[in-house]
C-alpha positions in Angstrom: 73.4 55.3 19.1 71.4 55.0 15.9 71.4 52.0 13.6 73.4 54.1 11.1 76.1 54.4 13.8 75.9 50.7 14.7 76.4 49.7 11.0 79.4 52.0 10.9 81.0 50.3 13.9 82.3 47.3 11.8 80.9 44.6 14.0 78.4 42.1 12.6 75.0 43.3 13.8 72.2 41.0 15.0 68.6 42.1 14.6 65.1 40.6 14.5 61.7 41.4 12.9 58.5 41.3 14.9 54.9 42.1 14.0 52.2 43.6 16.1 49.9 41.1 17.8 46.3 40.9 16.7 44.8 39.0 19.7 45.4 38.6 23.5 46.9 35.1 22.9 49.2 36.5 20.2 50.2 39.3 22.6 51.2 36.8 25.2 53.3 34.9 22.7 55.0 38.1 21.6 55.9 39.0 25.1 57.5 35.6 25.7 59.4 35.9 22.4 60.6 39.4 23.2 61.9 38.2 26.6 63.9 35.4 25.1 65.3 37.4 22.1 66.3 40.2 24.4 68.7 37.7 26.1 70.7 37.5 22.9 71.4 41.3 23.1 70.3 42.2 19.6 71.5 45.5 18.1 67.9 46.4 17.2 64.5 45.0 16.5 62.2 46.1 13.7 58.4 46.2 14.1 56.2 46.0 11.1 53.4 48.4 10.3 50.1 47.2 8.9 48.6 48.4 5.6 46.6 51.5 5.9 47.9 52.1 9.4 45.9 49.1 10.6 48.3 48.3 13.3 49.3 51.8 14.2 48.5 51.7 17.9 49.7 48.1 18.5 53.0 48.8 16.5 53.6 51.8 18.7 53.0 49.6 21.8 55.6 47.1 20.7 58.1 49.9 20.0 57.5 51.3 23.5 58.0 47.9 25.2 61.2 47.2 23.3 62.7 50.6 24.3 61.5 50.7 27.9 61.2 47.2 29.2 64.0 45.6 27.2 66.2 48.6 26.3 66.4 47.4 22.7 66.6 50.0 20.0 63.4 49.7 18.0 63.3 50.2 14.2 59.8 51.5 13.5 58.3 50.7 10.1 56.3 53.4 8.2 54.4 53.0 5.0 52.9 55.4 2.5 49.8 53.3 1.9 46.4 55.0 2.4 47.7 57.7 4.6 47.8 61.5 3.9 50.9 63.5 4.4 49.4 65.1 7.5 48.6 61.7 9.0 52.2 60.5 8.3 53.6 63.7 9.9 51.4 63.0 13.0 52.7 59.4 13.3 56.3 60.5 12.8 55.9 63.1 15.5 54.4 60.6 17.9 57.4 58.3 17.5 59.9 61.2 17.8 58.1 62.3 21.0 58.6 58.8 22.4 62.4 58.9 21.7 62.4 56.7 18.5 65.4 57.5 16.4 65.3 54.8 13.7 62.8 54.3 11.0 62.3 51.9 8.0 60.6 53.8 5.2 58.4 51.7 2.9 56.0 52.3 0.2 53.9 49.4 1.4 51.6 46.8 -0.2 48.1 47.6 -1.4 45.4 47.3 1.2 43.5 44.0 1.3 41.1 43.7 -1.6 42.9 46.4 -3.7 44.6 44.9 -6.7 46.6 47.9 -8.0 48.6 50.2 -5.7 47.5 53.8 -5.7 48.5 56.6 -3.3 46.2 58.5 -0.9 45.0 61.7 -2.7 47.0 63.8 -0.3 49.7 61.2 0.3 53.0 60.0 -1.0 53.7 57.9 -4.1 57.3 56.6 -3.4 59.3 55.4 -0.4 61.9 58.0 -1.3 59.3 60.7 -0.6 58.7 59.1 2.8 62.4 59.3 3.5 62.4 63.0 2.6 59.4 63.6 4.8 61.1 61.8 7.8 64.2 64.0 7.3 62.0 67.1 7.1 60.0 66.4 10.3 63.0 65.3 12.3 65.0 68.4 11.3 62.0 70.6 12.3 62.3 69.1 15.8 66.1 69.2 15.9 66.3 65.4 16.2 69.0 63.2 14.6 67.5 60.0 13.1 68.6 57.2 10.9 66.5 55.9 8.1 66.4 52.5 6.5 64.8 51.4 3.2 64.3 48.1 1.5 66.4 46.4 -1.3 65.5 43.3 -3.4 68.4 40.9 -4.2 66.1 38.2 -5.7 64.4 40.7 -8.1 67.8 42.2 -8.8 68.8 38.9 -10.4 66.1 39.4 -13.1 67.4 41.4 -16.1 64.1 43.3 -16.6 64.1 44.6 -13.0 67.8 45.2 -12.3 68.3 48.8 -13.5 64.9 50.0 -12.2 65.7 48.6 -8.8 69.0 50.4 -8.7 67.4 53.6 -9.7 64.9 53.3 -6.9 67.5 52.5 -4.4 69.6 55.5 -5.5 66.6 57.8 -5.2 66.1 56.6 -1.6 69.7 57.3 -0.8 69.5 60.7 -2.4 66.5 61.5 -0.3 68.4 60.8 2.9 68.4 57.0 3.6 71.2 55.7 5.7 71.0 51.9 5.2 68.9 49.2 3.5 67.5 45.9 4.7 66.8 43.3 2.0 63.6 41.4 1.3 63.7 37.6 1.3 66.2 35.8 -0.9 68.0 32.5 -0.8 71.1 32.9 -3.1 74.3 34.5 -1.8 75.2 35.4 -5.4 72.1 37.5 -5.6 73.1 39.6 -2.6 76.7 39.9 -3.8 75.5 41.1 -7.2 73.2 43.7 -5.7 75.9 45.1 -3.5 78.4 45.2 -6.3 76.1 46.8 -8.8 74.8 49.3 -6.3 78.4 50.4 -5.5 79.1 50.8 -9.2 76.1 53.1 -9.4 77.4 55.3 -6.5 75.1 53.7 -3.9 77.0 53.4 -0.7 74.2 52.3 1.7 75.1 49.4 4.0 72.8 46.5 2.9 71.7 44.2 5.7 70.4 40.8 4.5 67.1 39.5 5.8 67.0 35.8 6.6 63.8 33.8 7.1 64.2 30.4 8.9 61.5 28.2 7.3 60.6 25.4 9.7 57.6 23.7 8.0 56.4 22.9 4.5 53.3 25.0 5.0 55.4 28.0 5.9 57.8 27.4 3.0 54.9 27.4 0.5 53.3 30.4 2.2 56.5 32.4 2.1 56.8 31.8 -1.7 53.2 32.9 -2.2 53.7 36.1 -0.2 57.1 37.1 -1.5 57.1 35.8 -5.0 60.5 34.3 -4.4 60.5 30.5 -4.8 61.6 28.5 -1.8 64.7 26.4 -2.7 63.8 22.8 -3.8 66.4 21.2 -1.5 64.9 23.0 1.5 61.3 22.0 0.6 62.5 18.4 0.2 64.2 18.4 3.6 61.1 19.8 5.3 58.9 17.2 3.6 61.3 14.4 4.7 61.3 15.6 8.3 59.7 13.0 10.7 58.5 15.6 13.2 58.4 19.3 14.1 61.8 19.1 15.8 63.4 17.6 12.7 61.7 20.2 10.5 63.0 23.0 12.7 66.5 21.6 12.6 66.4 21.4 8.8 65.1 24.9 8.4 67.6 26.4 10.8 70.5 24.5 9.2 69.6 26.0 5.8 69.2 29.5 7.2 72.5 29.2 9.2 74.5 28.2 6.1 73.0 31.1 4.1 73.7 33.5 7.0 77.3 32.3 7.4 77.9 32.6 3.7 76.5 36.1 3.7 78.7 37.2 6.6 81.7 35.7 4.8 80.7 37.7 1.7 80.8 40.9 3.8 77.3 41.4 5.0 77.2 44.0 7.8 74.7 42.0 9.9 71.9 39.5 9.8 68.2 40.5 10.2 66.1 37.5 11.2 62.4 37.2 10.6 60.9 35.6 13.7 57.2 35.2 13.0 56.9 36.3 16.7 58.4 33.0 17.8 61.8 32.5 19.4 62.7 28.9 18.8 64.0 29.0 15.2 65.6 32.5 15.7 67.4 31.5 18.8 68.6 28.2 17.2 69.9 30.2 14.3 71.8 32.7 16.5 73.4 29.8 18.4 74.4 28.1 15.2 76.0 31.3 13.9 77.8 32.1 17.1 76.8 35.8 16.8 76.2 36.0 20.6 
């Protein structure tokens, strides 16, 4: 069953995001995290893909372990950044050969040290083109796949970006996308507005909200720096007031749990949890929500 099928089944999906390890110690942490998260019976787990294909082999390794050792459907990330069309086709065919059926198609961020984004001379410019390429390669091999893309509730709340974001999302749908997963946001109203406005534009993709439990002040500030989305002041204050790591984790999970519960109440088809390759906050959030 593909993620497209899961999202059509009308039950609230649970999923996680992992990233490939960059050291033996990080790999051991990831293995322990995967073991614990697997016990919650997630519907799928996404695995990020480094800029310029920098984590290509390690990303594939995580995908394989999820599918084989834990029997969890993997959602493989792909980016356009610094890769030719031929290189992308090779990666797609590798994944298809290993039985992967679900992909998240991203344009991707500029490689480290590169200020402005520019495509590979023989590559793709937009995520919608990657969606179309995935469809083309899968069809050539007679394989049914589902394709996810990204959506941006926080940016949708900004007047100057709203219509452009909808146009981009519609282009991804028209190219063959089946669902969307949001980038980080903290206001339920932003999600509701995106879903409502997308529907008005004829965009019928299920949009799964991404939730990031922030369990330290350092991580809260770092998240704002990386995403460009300000961390809510009340959450920062609660983290600053926490007497120890346990209290900070409780504060961060409580905030994420309230956001998640409100999103499910608003009709979200599932919750996608950023884990930072650690299980404590993710597991506490799942328990608080009662999703499993």
